[in-house]
C-alpha positions as CSV (number, residue, x, y, z in Angstrom):
1,A,-13.3,-19.2,2.4
2,G,-11.4,-16.0,1.6
3,A,-8.2,-17.8,1.2
4,I,-9.8,-20.3,-1.2
5,A,-11.2,-17.5,-3.3
6,F,-7.8,-15.9,-3.5
7,E,-6.2,-19.2,-4.5
8,A,-8.8,-19.6,-7.3
9,G,-8.1,-16.1,-8.5
10,W,-4.3,-16.8,-8.4
11,V,-4.8,-19.9,-10.6
12,A,-6.8,-17.7,-13.1
13,W,-4.1,-15.1,-13.0
14,R,-1.3,-17.6,-13.6
15,V,-3.2,-18.9,-16.7
16,L,-3.3,-15.3,-18.0
17,E,0.1,-14.3,-16.8
18,T,1.6,-14.1,-20.3
19,L,-0.8,-11.3,-21.1
20,A,1.1,-8.8,-18.9
21,P,-1.0,-5.6,-18.2
22,R,0.1,-2.4,-19.8
23,A,0.6,0.7,-17.7
24,D,-0.8,3.0,-20.4
25,F,-4.2,1.4,-20.7
26,D,-7.4,3.4,-21.3
27,L,-9.6,3.3,-18.3
28,A,-12.5,4.8,-20.1
29,A,-12.4,1.9,-22.5
30,A,-12.3,-0.8,-19.8
31,P,-15.4,-3.0,-20.0
32,G,-17.9,-4.0,-17.3
33,R,-19.3,-2.6,-14.1
34,L,-19.4,-4.1,-10.7
35,P,-22.6,-6.2,-10.5
36,E,-25.4,-4.9,-8.3
37,G,-25.5,-6.8,-5.0
38,Y,-21.8,-7.9,-5.2
39,L,-20.8,-9.1,-1.8
40,R,-19.4,-6.5,0.5
41,L,-17.1,-8.1,3.1
42,N,-17.2,-5.5,5.9
43,R,-14.3,-7.2,7.6
44,A,-11.9,-5.3,9.9
45,A,-8.7,-4.5,8.0
46,P,-5.6,-5.8,9.9
47,P,-3.7,-2.9,11.5
48,F,-0.1,-2.1,10.5
49,T,2.6,0.4,11.1
50,L,5.2,0.6,8.4
51,T,7.5,3.2,6.9
52,S,6.8,5.2,3.7
53,Q,9.1,6.4,1.0
54,Q,9.3,9.7,2.8
55,G,10.8,7.9,5.8
56,A,7.6,8.5,7.9
57,A,5.8,5.9,9.9
58,L,2.3,5.2,8.6
59,R,-0.5,3.4,10.4
60,L,-3.6,2.1,8.8
61,E,-5.6,4.1,11.3
62,D,-3.9,7.3,9.9
63,L,-5.9,6.7,6.7
64,R,-9.3,6.6,8.4
65,G,-11.9,8.8,6.7
66,R,-10.7,7.9,3.2
67,V,-11.1,5.0,0.9
68,V,-7.8,3.1,0.5
69,L,-6.8,1.0,-2.5
70,L,-4.3,-1.4,-1.0
71,T,-2.0,-3.7,-3.1
72,F,1.3,-5.5,-2.7
73,A,4.3,-5.4,-5.0
74,F,8.1,-5.5,-5.1
75,G,10.7,-3.2,-6.6
76,H,12.5,-5.7,-8.8
77,C,9.3,-6.7,-10.6
78,A,9.6,-5.3,-14.1
79,Q,6.0,-5.5,-15.4
80,I,3.1,-6.8,-13.4
81,C,3.7,-4.8,-10.2
82,P,4.3,-1.4,-11.6
83,A,1.4,-1.8,-14.0
84,T,-0.9,-2.9,-11.2
85,V,0.0,0.2,-9.2
86,K,-0.4,2.5,-12.2
87,R,-3.9,1.1,-12.8
88,L,-4.8,1.9,-9.2
89,E,-3.6,5.4,-9.7
90,A,-5.7,5.7,-12.8
91,V,-8.7,4.5,-10.8
92,A,-8.0,7.1,-8.1
93,R,-7.9,9.8,-10.8
94,E,-11.4,8.8,-11.8
95,L,-12.6,9.5,-8.2
96,P,-11.6,13.1,-7.4
97,E,-14.6,13.5,-5.1
98,L,-13.3,10.6,-3.0
99,A,-9.5,11.2,-3.4
100,P,-8.8,7.5,-2.5
101,R,-5.3,6.7,-1.2
102,V,-3.3,4.2,-3.2
103,V,-1.1,2.2,-0.7
104,V,1.5,-0.4,-1.8
105,I,3.1,-2.7,0.8
106,T,6.3,-4.4,-0.4
107,L,6.5,-8.1,-0.8
108,D,10.3,-8.0,-0.6
109,A,11.3,-6.3,2.7
110,W,14.8,-7.9,2.2
111,R,15.6,-5.6,-0.7
112,D,12.8,-3.0,-0.6
113,T,14.1,-1.3,2.5
114,P,12.6,2.0,3.6
115,G,15.7,3.7,2.2
116,T,15.2,2.3,-1.3
117,L,11.5,3.1,-1.6
118,S,11.9,6.7,-3.0
119,A,14.1,5.2,-5.8
120,I,11.4,2.7,-6.6
121,A,8.7,5.4,-6.6
122,E,10.9,7.5,-9.0
123,R,11.6,4.5,-11.3
124,W,7.9,3.6,-11.5
125,A,7.0,7.3,-11.9
126,L,4.4,7.2,-9.1
127,E,2.2,10.0,-8.2
128,P,3.1,12.0,-5.1
129,Q,0.1,10.8,-3.1
130,T,0.8,7.1,-3.7
131,V,2.4,5.5,-0.6
132,L,5.0,2.8,-0.7
133,L,5.5,1.0,2.6
134,S,8.3,-1.3,4.0
135,G,9.9,-1.9,7.3
136,D,11.4,-4.7,9.4
137,V,11.3,-8.0,7.5
138,R,9.3,-9.7,10.3
139,A,6.8,-6.8,10.5
140,V,6.3,-6.7,6.8
141,N,5.8,-10.5,6.5
142,A,3.4,-10.4,9.5
143,T,1.4,-7.8,7.7
144,L,1.3,-9.8,4.5
145,D,0.2,-12.9,6.4
146,A,-2.5,-10.9,8.1
147,Y,-3.8,-9.9,4.7
148,E,-3.6,-13.5,3.4
149,V,-1.2,-12.5,0.6
150,A,-0.2,-15.8,-1.1
151,R,3.4,-15.6,-2.2
152,Q,6.5,-17.7,-2.9
153,R,10.1,-16.3,-2.8
154,D,12.8,-17.7,-5.0
155,E,15.7,-17.8,-2.6
156,R,18.2,-17.8,-5.5
157,T,17.0,-14.7,-7.3
158,G,14.9,-13.0,-4.6
159,D,11.9,-12.8,-7.0
160,I,8.5,-13.3,-5.6
161,D,5.6,-15.1,-7.3
162,H,2.3,-13.6,-6.1
163,P,-1.2,-12.7,-7.3
164,P,-2.1,-9.1,-8.1
165,L,-4.3,-8.7,-5.1
166,V,-6.2,-5.5,-4.3
167,Y,-8.2,-4.6,-1.2
168,V,-10.7,-1.8,-1.1
169,I,-10.8,-0.5,2.4
170,D,-13.6,1.8,3.5
171,P,-13.3,5.0,5.5
172,Q,-14.1,3.1,8.7
173,G,-11.0,0.9,8.2
174,R,-12.9,-2.2,7.0
175,I,-12.2,-4.3,4.0
176,A,-15.2,-3.7,1.8
177,F,-14.0,-5.7,-1.2
178,A,-11.1,-7.9,-2.2
179,Y,-10.0,-8.9,-5.7
180,V,-7.3,-10.7,-7.6
181,S,-6.5,-8.8,-10.8
182,P,-9.6,-6.7,-10.8
183,A,-11.1,-4.9,-13.7
184,P,-10.4,-1.2,-13.3
185,R,-14.1,-0.3,-13.7
186,W,-15.0,-2.7,-11.0
187,L,-12.5,-0.8,-8.7
188,V,-14.1,2.5,-9.5
189,D,-17.5,1.2,-8.6
190,A,-16.2,-0.6,-5.5
191,A,-14.5,2.5,-4.2
192,R,-17.7,4.5,-4.6
193,R,-19.7,1.8,-2.8
194,A,-17.0,1.5,-0.1
195,A,-17.4,5.3,0.6
196,L,-21.0,4.8,1.4
197,S,-21.8,3.9,5.0
198,D,-22.8,0.3,5.2
199,S,-22.9,-1.1,8.8
């Protein structure tokens, strides 16, 4: 069912793809709130151990106790990926009491090697607490598969077609919510709800 929902969201995103998101949007002006009673998944987030832009190994379990905003991107993406990540950073700034961690797993482990991540972070002007992750191609792709990330790689150009997927992971390491191209205000609300104990 989750994969079907993601595919439906991907179709909707492809229809709107020409309206590329801007990185300098005004979060305060973003419309809508997450509806009351919106389904919380409470599904165990697949574990991973990957390498950050600082060259350090990071495991999902290292982030226990914090809300995590997890997304997927690749360094050669010129608009959609960096804009998505910047939106998550804006959401995190709205939540100083939670200090959620923005985590980005590459979709392109062939080119986004651990050694290139710091340059990507600099090019995208990412905040110091945002974590970019890569690693062995097989390990990265296994992680992407575990998170049901739909993607298609152009073998000629290396570019990757994918939906702007975001997971909100709660402090217990469970997927609380999953979205394709979510409204920033929804993410603010989702992060607050994820921080609340819900067994």
